[in-house]
N, C-alpha and C positions, 0 to 999 in steps of 0.2 A: 016354830022351833020349841022343842021341849026344854023345860028347865034342866040345867046341869048337863046339857048335851053338847058335846064338842063337835062342832061342824067339821066336815071334811076339810083337809088341808087346801085342796084346790079351790074350795069355795070360801073358806074363811081367811085366806091370806091373799093379799094383793100382790100380784106378780108384776115385778118391775123388770122391764127389758132394757138392757144396756146396749148402746151402739157398739158395733164391732170395731176393735182397734186395728184389725188387720184387714187388708183387702180380701174380698171374697175369693175363695179358692187358693189362698196363700197363707201358710203358717209362720212365715218369717216376719219379724218386726219391721215396721216401715223405716226407711233410712231417714236420717236427719236432713232437714232442708239446708242447703248450702247458704252460708252467710253472704250477705250482699257486700261486695267490695266497694270501698269508697273510690270514686273516680279520682285519678291522679291529676294534680294540677299541671297544667301544661307550662313548660319553661318558656319564658319569653325569649324570642329570638334576638340575636344581637342587633338586628336592624330596628326592632321595636324599642329596645333599651336606648339605643342611640337617638331614637325619635323622641323619647320622653325626656332625655337629658337636655338641659339648655345648651344653646349653641356655644356659649363661652366656657363650658365645662365646669361651671360652679352652680351650686344650688342657692336659690334665693330664700332668705329667711324673712318671715313676716315680723315686723317690728312690733313689740308689745307695748302696752300702755301702763305697766306697773310702776312702782316707785323707783325701780332700777333702770327704767327706760330712758334713753337719751333725750335731751330737750328737743322740742319740735324743729328748731332751726337746723339741726343736724340730720334731718330726714333726707336731705338731698345728697348725703355722703354715698360713696360708691359701695358696692357689695363687699369689697375687701375689708373696709372699716367695720361694717356691720358684723361680718364673720369673725374678725379678730376680737371684737368686743364681746360677742356671745361666748367665744372660747375662753376668754379671760375670766368672765363671770363664772363659767363652769369650773375652772381650775380653783377659784377662790372658794366656791361652795363645797367642792370635794376635798379641799385641803391640800391640793397639789401645789408644790413650789418648785419652780425651775431655777437652778443656779445659772448665773450668767457665766459664760465661758470667757476666760481671760483672753484679751486681745493678743494675737501673735506678734512676736518681735519683728521688727523690720529686717528684711533679708536683702542681701546684696550678693549676687552671684551664687545663690543657693545656700549661703552660709548665714547663720544668725549673727546679728550685730548686738553687742552689749552697749546699752545706753547708760553711761555713768552719770550720776548726779554731779552737779557742778562742784559741791563742796568735797565730794570724794575725789574727783579729778584733781582739784587744787591740793588736797592732802597728799595725793600720790606724787605730785610734782615737788612738794616741799620735802617729802621723804627722800627723794633721789638727790636733792641738792645737798651739798656739803655744808653750806652756811646754815646757821641756826634759824629757826622760824622767827618771823618778825613779831614785834610786840602787839601788832594789831590783829593777830590771828585769834580766832575764837577758841574757847576750850574744847569744843567738839572737834574742830579741825586738828588741833594739837594732839588729841588722843588718837585720832585716826592716823595722823602722821607717825606717831610713835609705834602704833600697831603695825603699820606697813614697814617701818624700819626694822622691827623685830622679826617680821616674816621674811624680809630680805636677808637679814643676818642668819636666820635659821636655814634658809634655803642654801646659802653659801656654805654653811657648816656641814649640811648633809652631803653636798657635792664633794667637798674636800675629804670628809670622812669616808665616803665610798671609794675615793681614789686611793687613800692610804691603805685600805684593807685589800685592795685588788692588785697592788703592785709590790715589787720588791722594795727593800729599804733604800737601795741606791736610787731608784726612780723617785721614791718619795723625797729624798734629799734634793734631787734635781728640781722637783716641783716647787719646793720652797725657795730654792735659789732663783728660779725664774720669776716668782711672785713673792716679794718680800712681805706684802700685807696679808698673805694667805695664812701665815702662822697665827697672827693676832686674831684674824677672823675666825679661825678654827677654835682657838681657846676661848674666845668670847661666846661662841655657841656652845662649847663644852661646859662652860660655867652655868649656862642656862639649863643644860641637861642634868647637871649634878644637883641642882635645886629640886628637881622632880624625883630623885631617887629616894628610897626609904632610908638609906644610910650611905655614908661615904666610905668605901673600902680603905682609903688611905688612912682614915682615922684609926681603924683597927690595926693596920700594919705599924703605925707610929706607936701605938700602945704596946705592941709586941716587942718592937726594937728597943723600947726604953728599958726593958728588962736585961738587955745585953750589957756587957762591960763598956764603960765609956771609952776604952782604948780600941774598941772594935772599929775597923775602917769599913765604910759602907759605900757602895756604888749604886746610885739611883739611875737606872737605865730608862730613858723616856720620862724625864722628871717633870716636863711641862713647865709650870711656873716655879718649881723648886720649893714647894711647901715642906717636903720631908726634911731638907737640910735646915730649914728655919725652926723645926720642931724638936730637933735632937741635939744633944751636946757633943755627939761624936763627930769625927771627921767624915764628911759626906762629899763624894764626888757626884755632882749633879750633871747629867748629860742628856742632850736632846738635839734634834736636827737644827734648831734655832735657839740662840741664847736669849732668854727673856730678861736676864739680869747679868751683871758683870761676873758673878761667881759661878755661872753655868757654862759648861763646856759645850760648844757647838760642834757636833760631830755625828757621824753615822754610828749608831750603837753596835753595829757589827764590826766596826773598825775603830776602836777607841784608842786614845793616846796613852792609856794607862800601862804601867809596867806589868810584866807577867807575874802572877801569884802575889799581887799586891793588896788584894781585898779579902776581908773576912766575910762580908755579906754582899749579895747582889739582890736588888729589888726590881721587880717588874710589876708595877701597879697599873693595870689597864693599858699597858704599852706593848702587848704582843700583837702588833699590827704588821701586816705584810704577808707575803707568801713564802718567805725564806726563814722560818723560825729556827731551822737547824743551824743557820749561821749566827743567830742571836745567842744560842746556848753554847756553841763552840767558842765564841768570844768570851762568854761568861766563864767557861772552863779554863780559858787561857789566863784570865786576870784573877781568878779566885785561888786562894791557898787550898791545899789539900784538906778535906773535911770542912771546907767553907760552905755556907748555907745560901740557898736561893729561896726567896719568898716571892710568891706569885699570887696576885688577885686578879680575877677576870670575871666577866659577865657569864652567868650560868648558861644562857642560850647559845653561847659560842661553842659549847662542847657537845659533839655527837657521841664520842666514846672516850670516857675518862681513862680507861685502861690503855687505850691506844696512845693517848697523850703521855702517860707515864712511861710506856715502852720507848717512845721517841726520845724522852729525856734520858732514859737509861743508856741509849746509844750514844748520847753526848757525854756520858760519864757521871750522871747524877742518879742517886737512889732516893726513892720517896721516903720521907720521914713521917710526915703528917699531912692529912688532907681534911678539909671540912667542906663537904658538899651538901650539908643539910641546911645551910643558911639560904634563905630565900633571896634570889636575884644575883648573888655573887658566890663564886667558889674560891677557896683559899688553899694553897699548897705550900709545903716546906720540903725542899730537896737538899741533899748533901752531896758535895763532890767527893766521889770515892776513888777516882782514878783520873789520870791525865789523858786527854784525847787531843791529838794535834789538830790544828785548824785545817791542815791539808787533807784530813780524812774525808773521803767521799761518802756523804750520807744522803739518804733520800730526803728531798725537801718536804716539809709538812707545814701545815697552817691550821688555824681555827676558823670556824665559820665567821663571816663578817657580821659585825653588829651595825645594821643599817637602821637609822632612825626614820620613822614615818612622819609625814606631815600631819599635824594636828590642827 
């Protein structure tokens, strides 16, 4: 070869031949080889599973030899004990705590029976007896007895109170005639309720009536224990179904023994009980002088419509002078007799919602 002479291409270059990627006589790329599918595991037949499971239906656990393993002398315990022990250790390790369910009460005839403690049963017996508790009674039993006595008293008060709100004044009078102790039981429970009130409405009425002349004659309709008469220097006729004192007139306040047009003031403090309030105010119209005043205090929840209440009293001959319905828990009214309405006038009966005390 001569210097600086470039050899021909076919002689100076090494020709590399590559293998054909396509099959001979076909210009299309070869298809990808399909992936081999993994053989599916055959599901064990129920017969085979039953054959592997022990005959007694429980799996056997091999007892370990670690620090938590039971002592060797318990190796002969049955499979149930071993299974329960392993489950208990697993619950402790995972932090699971199971609460024990309370044992069910003994039943008789499908009904639950209440098992009273001996001291509670003894206290219940003592509460029902009229004799005082013996000196040997413990302080805890005495407190339980007094609590039960209070609950019994409250229960009787609620029953009598419901009866008075749901019947006429005549039926209420018959109720107290049949049971002489019902009146005292009612007022004993009433005193307990007064202690829970934010204020006593009778205190406000007494303060208002003290501004009147001492010559004004007052009638207290539904006086209860007659506290109004003891708080004023005026002449006060205290009237209720039962006379708690000698100076109280026992009568139905729809039929009082007072003379016509003999009073200057009529007071109804929490005494508008019954379903015949029209007869209450027709009697007040009879015994009040013309332009005489009526003072009313009642629980707020008893009024559905104050305007309807005012219209009912207007039919009985009274006009509204003043009302205070902004006071919490109680409403206060002052009416004035503007005309005479005979008691024989037929008026539609009206009443307020009953005030029923719930058990606490």
